[in-house]
C-alpha positions as CSV (number, residue, x, y, z in Angstrom):
1,X,-74.0,-158.0,99.4
2,X,-77.5,-157.0,99.5
3,X,-79.2,-155.8,96.4
4,X,-82.6,-154.0,95.6
5,X,-83.1,-156.2,92.4
6,X,-87.0,-157.4,91.6
7,X,-86.6,-161.1,91.3
8,X,-88.9,-163.8,90.7
9,X,-90.0,-167.2,91.1
10,X,-91.5,-169.5,88.7
11,X,-95.3,-168.9,89.7
12,X,-94.6,-165.2,90.4
13,X,-93.0,-165.4,86.9
14,X,-96.3,-166.8,85.4
15,X,-98.6,-164.2,86.9
16,X,-96.4,-161.2,86.2
17,X,-96.0,-162.2,82.3
18,X,-99.5,-163.3,82.0
19,X,-100.9,-159.9,83.4
20,X,-98.4,-158.3,81.1
21,X,-99.6,-160.0,77.9
22,X,-103.1,-159.1,79.0
23,X,-102.2,-155.3,79.3
24,X,-103.3,-155.2,82.8
25,X,-102.4,-152.4,85.3
26,X,-104.9,-152.9,87.8
27,X,-105.0,-156.6,89.1
28,X,-107.6,-158.2,92.2
29,X,-106.4,-160.7,94.0
30,X,-109.3,-163.0,92.6
31,X,-107.6,-162.8,89.1
32,X,-104.2,-164.4,90.5
33,X,-106.2,-166.9,92.6
34,X,-107.9,-167.9,89.1
35,X,-104.7,-167.6,87.1
36,X,-103.0,-169.9,89.7
37,X,-105.9,-172.3,90.4
38,X,-105.1,-172.3,94.5
39,X,-106.1,-169.7,96.7
40,X,-102.9,-170.2,99.3
41,X,-100.4,-170.3,96.2
42,X,-101.9,-167.0,95.2
43,X,-102.0,-165.5,98.5
44,X,-98.0,-166.2,98.8
45,X,-97.2,-165.1,95.4
46,X,-99.2,-161.9,96.3
47,X,-97.3,-161.2,99.4
48,X,-93.9,-162.0,97.2
49,X,-94.8,-159.9,94.6
50,X,-95.5,-156.8,97.0
51,X,-92.4,-157.7,99.0
52,X,-90.3,-157.7,95.8
53,X,-91.8,-154.4,94.3
54,X,-94.0,-156.0,91.4
55,X,-97.4,-155.0,93.0
56,X,-98.5,-152.1,94.7
57,X,-101.3,-152.6,97.1
58,X,-104.3,-150.0,96.3
59,X,-107.0,-151.3,98.8
60,X,-107.8,-154.7,100.2
61,X,-107.6,-157.1,97.2
62,X,-106.7,-154.6,94.5
63,X,-103.2,-154.2,93.2
64,X,-101.2,-152.1,90.7
65,X,-98.9,-154.1,88.6
66,X,-95.2,-152.4,88.3
67,X,-94.4,-154.2,84.9
68,X,-90.7,-155.4,84.1
69,X,-90.4,-152.1,81.9
70,X,-90.0,-150.4,85.0
71,X,-86.6,-151.9,85.7
72,X,-84.7,-154.3,87.4
73,X,-84.4,-152.3,90.8
74,X,-87.4,-152.3,93.7
75,X,-88.1,-148.3,93.5
76,X,-91.9,-148.8,94.0
77,X,-94.6,-146.7,92.1
78,X,-94.1,-142.7,92.2
79,X,-97.1,-141.7,90.6
80,X,-99.5,-140.5,93.0
81,X,-102.3,-139.6,90.5
82,X,-102.2,-143.0,88.5
83,X,-102.3,-144.8,92.2
84,X,-105.3,-142.7,93.3
85,X,-107.4,-143.1,90.3
86,X,-106.9,-146.9,90.1
87,X,-108.1,-147.4,93.3
88,X,-112.2,-147.2,92.9
89,X,-113.7,-148.3,89.3
90,X,-115.2,-145.9,88.0
91,X,-113.5,-142.7,88.9
92,X,-111.5,-139.8,87.6
93,X,-109.0,-137.5,89.2
94,X,-110.7,-133.9,89.5
95,X,-110.7,-130.3,90.8
96,X,-107.6,-128.8,92.0
97,X,-105.6,-132.0,91.2
98,X,-106.8,-132.0,87.7
99,X,-106.3,-128.0,87.7
100,X,-102.6,-128.5,88.6
101,X,-102.3,-131.1,85.9
102,X,-103.8,-128.9,83.2
103,X,-101.8,-126.2,83.9
104,X,-104.2,-123.9,85.5
105,X,-102.3,-123.1,88.7
106,X,-98.8,-123.3,89.6
107,X,-99.5,-124.6,93.3
108,X,-99.3,-128.3,93.7
109,X,-102.1,-129.9,96.0
110,X,-100.6,-132.2,98.6
111,X,-103.8,-134.3,98.5
112,X,-105.2,-135.9,95.4
113,X,-108.9,-135.5,94.9
114,X,-110.9,-138.4,92.8
115,X,-114.7,-138.3,91.8
116,X,-116.4,-141.5,92.7
117,X,-119.9,-142.8,92.4
118,X,-120.0,-144.5,95.8
119,X,-118.5,-143.6,99.2
120,X,-114.9,-144.5,100.0
121,X,-112.8,-143.4,102.7
122,X,-109.9,-141.1,102.4
123,X,-106.6,-143.2,102.2
124,X,-102.9,-142.9,102.2
125,X,-101.3,-144.6,99.1
126,X,-97.5,-144.6,98.9
127,X,-97.4,-141.5,101.0
128,X,-99.9,-139.4,99.5
129,X,-103.6,-138.5,100.7
130,X,-106.4,-139.5,98.5
131,X,-109.8,-137.8,98.9
132,X,-112.7,-139.7,97.2
133,X,-115.5,-137.5,96.6
134,X,-119.0,-139.1,96.0
135,X,-120.8,-137.1,93.3
136,X,-124.0,-137.5,91.7
137,X,-124.7,-139.5,88.4
138,X,-125.2,-136.5,86.3
139,X,-121.9,-134.8,87.4
140,X,-120.1,-138.2,86.5
141,X,-119.1,-137.0,83.2
142,X,-116.5,-135.1,81.2
143,X,-113.1,-137.1,81.8
144,X,-110.9,-139.1,79.6
145,X,-107.7,-141.3,79.8
146,X,-104.4,-139.2,79.7
147,X,-100.9,-140.7,80.0
148,X,-99.1,-139.9,83.1
149,X,-95.6,-141.2,83.5
150,X,-96.3,-144.4,81.5
151,X,-99.6,-144.9,82.9
152,X,-103.2,-144.1,81.7
153,X,-105.1,-142.1,84.5
154,X,-108.6,-141.0,84.0
155,X,-108.8,-137.0,84.8
156,X,-111.7,-134.6,84.0
157,X,-110.9,-132.6,80.8
158,X,-110.0,-129.0,80.8
159,X,-113.6,-127.9,80.6
160,X,-115.0,-130.3,83.2
161,X,-112.0,-129.2,85.6
162,X,-113.1,-125.4,85.3
163,X,-116.8,-126.5,85.8
164,X,-115.7,-129.0,88.9
165,X,-113.8,-126.2,90.5
166,X,-116.4,-123.4,90.3
167,X,-119.0,-126.2,91.6
168,X,-116.8,-127.0,94.4
169,X,-114.4,-123.8,95.6
170,X,-113.9,-126.1,98.7
171,X,-112.0,-128.8,96.7
172,X,-110.1,-126.3,94.4
173,X,-108.1,-124.2,97.3
174,X,-110.6,-121.9,97.9
175,X,-112.2,-118.7,96.4
176,X,-108.9,-117.1,96.0
177,X,-107.3,-120.0,94.3
178,X,-110.4,-120.5,92.0
179,X,-110.2,-117.0,90.9
180,X,-106.4,-118.1,89.5
181,X,-107.9,-121.2,88.1
182,X,-110.6,-119.9,86.2
183,X,-108.4,-116.8,84.9
184,X,-106.1,-119.2,83.4
185,X,-108.5,-122.1,82.5
186,X,-110.8,-119.4,80.3
187,X,-107.6,-118.1,78.6
188,X,-107.3,-121.5,76.8
189,X,-110.3,-123.7,77.1
190,X,-113.4,-124.0,74.6
191,X,-116.1,-121.5,75.9
192,X,-118.6,-123.8,74.0
193,X,-117.7,-127.0,75.8
194,X,-117.3,-125.1,79.1
195,X,-121.0,-123.7,78.8
196,X,-122.3,-127.0,77.8
197,X,-120.7,-128.9,80.9
198,X,-121.8,-126.4,83.0
199,X,-125.6,-126.7,81.9
200,X,-125.3,-130.3,82.1
201,X,-124.6,-130.1,85.8
202,X,-127.9,-128.6,86.6
203,X,-127.0,-126.2,89.1
204,X,-128.2,-122.8,89.6
205,X,-125.4,-121.7,91.9
206,X,-122.7,-123.3,89.4
207,X,-124.2,-121.0,86.8
208,X,-124.2,-118.0,89.0
209,X,-120.5,-118.7,89.8
210,X,-119.7,-119.1,86.6
211,X,-121.1,-115.9,85.2
212,X,-119.9,-113.9,87.7
213,X,-116.1,-115.5,88.0
214,X,-116.0,-114.8,84.3
215,X,-116.8,-111.3,84.8
216,X,-114.4,-111.0,87.8
217,X,-111.4,-111.8,85.8
218,X,-111.8,-110.1,83.0
219,X,-112.6,-112.7,80.3
220,X,-116.3,-112.8,80.0
221,X,-118.1,-115.4,78.3
222,X,-119.4,-114.5,74.6
223,X,-122.4,-112.7,74.2
224,X,-124.7,-115.9,72.8
225,X,-123.1,-118.2,75.8
226,X,-123.5,-115.3,78.4
227,X,-127.4,-115.3,77.4
228,X,-127.8,-118.8,77.3
229,X,-126.3,-119.2,81.0
230,X,-128.2,-116.2,81.9
231,X,-131.4,-117.6,80.6
232,X,-131.1,-121.3,82.5
233,X,-130.6,-119.1,86.1
234,X,-134.0,-118.9,87.6
235,X,-134.3,-115.1,88.7
236,X,-135.9,-115.8,92.0
237,X,-132.9,-117.8,93.0
238,X,-129.7,-116.4,94.9
239,X,-126.6,-118.0,95.4
240,X,-124.1,-117.2,98.3
241,X,-121.5,-119.6,97.4
242,X,-123.0,-122.2,99.2
243,X,-124.1,-120.2,102.3
244,X,-128.2,-119.0,102.8
245,X,-127.3,-115.6,103.8
246,X,-124.7,-112.7,103.2
247,X,-122.2,-112.1,106.0
248,X,-119.8,-110.0,106.9
249,X,-116.8,-110.2,104.6
250,X,-118.6,-110.8,101.6
251,X,-117.3,-108.1,99.1
252,X,-118.8,-109.3,95.9
253,X,-122.5,-108.7,94.4
254,X,-123.2,-109.0,90.9
255,X,-126.9,-108.5,90.2
256,X,-127.0,-110.1,86.8
257,X,-125.4,-113.0,88.4
258,X,-126.9,-112.8,92.1
259,X,-123.7,-113.9,93.9
260,X,-122.0,-112.9,96.9
261,X,-118.4,-114.0,97.6
262,X,-117.0,-114.4,100.8
263,X,-113.5,-113.4,100.5
264,X,-111.0,-110.1,100.9
265,X,-111.3,-107.8,97.6
266,X,-107.6,-107.5,97.6
267,X,-107.1,-111.1,98.1
268,X,-109.2,-112.0,95.2
269,X,-107.8,-109.1,92.8
270,X,-104.3,-110.2,93.5
271,X,-104.4,-113.4,92.1
272,X,-104.8,-111.5,88.5
273,X,-102.1,-109.0,88.1
274,X,-104.0,-108.1,84.7
275,X,-107.6,-107.9,86.0
276,X,-109.8,-105.2,84.6
277,X,-111.1,-104.5,88.1
278,X,-114.0,-102.0,86.2
279,X,-115.4,-105.4,84.2
280,X,-116.4,-106.6,87.8
281,X,-118.6,-104.1,89.9
282,X,-118.1,-105.3,92.9
283,X,-119.3,-103.7,96.1
């Protein structure tokens, strides 16, 4: 009778228990080679641990340990954001994926987006597509470790999640979904931390979008923070949501922020049922 139990041989036991004693979640092939003192033996053990469900492959030579606490059956790792965040070090889960984690949207993104400092190709890990987004060092901040189904996962904090989504609407499900995220986020997060995080990004376009969207959803920034954001925007700069000129279909312009939004008015307003339309003078 076939079983799906996770068994261990002597060398495999040594590897698993040693890694567990060290509290390791992510392990490199070189670590196992050093532990066993033989590359051929280590390669064989790695293959066996993968087959038996003790390791999950993240990328060549990099694996995630599925410890004994996961139970005796070979069920694999069903924690896509933990797998995604473990591929590249350092990294953090961000944008739409983080917004879903923090409850800013009811949508469940099919792809996990991960912020990294060096370019890495898109991968499919355990059936989940993972997209790695290279960002500037000044933007690589505002994340911390959160427990997710028994794993510690680096995810952008609520304020940085909102800022990242405003910075890259294309990674937040588009402009209409971004409105939903901003509306929900502004009802929960710390406005001072939000503005501090936005200013640290050093992006005029981002600050314009933040001001515009907070007005649009009827949750404007407190007066002192609003002035701080406006003072950081050069009067000569104008943002067009990533484009250089106004095009047909751009429905929103607010002189105070200098922002055009490329989206249907009804689509934007329908995302926020309680929106005070008069708070955002669209034309």
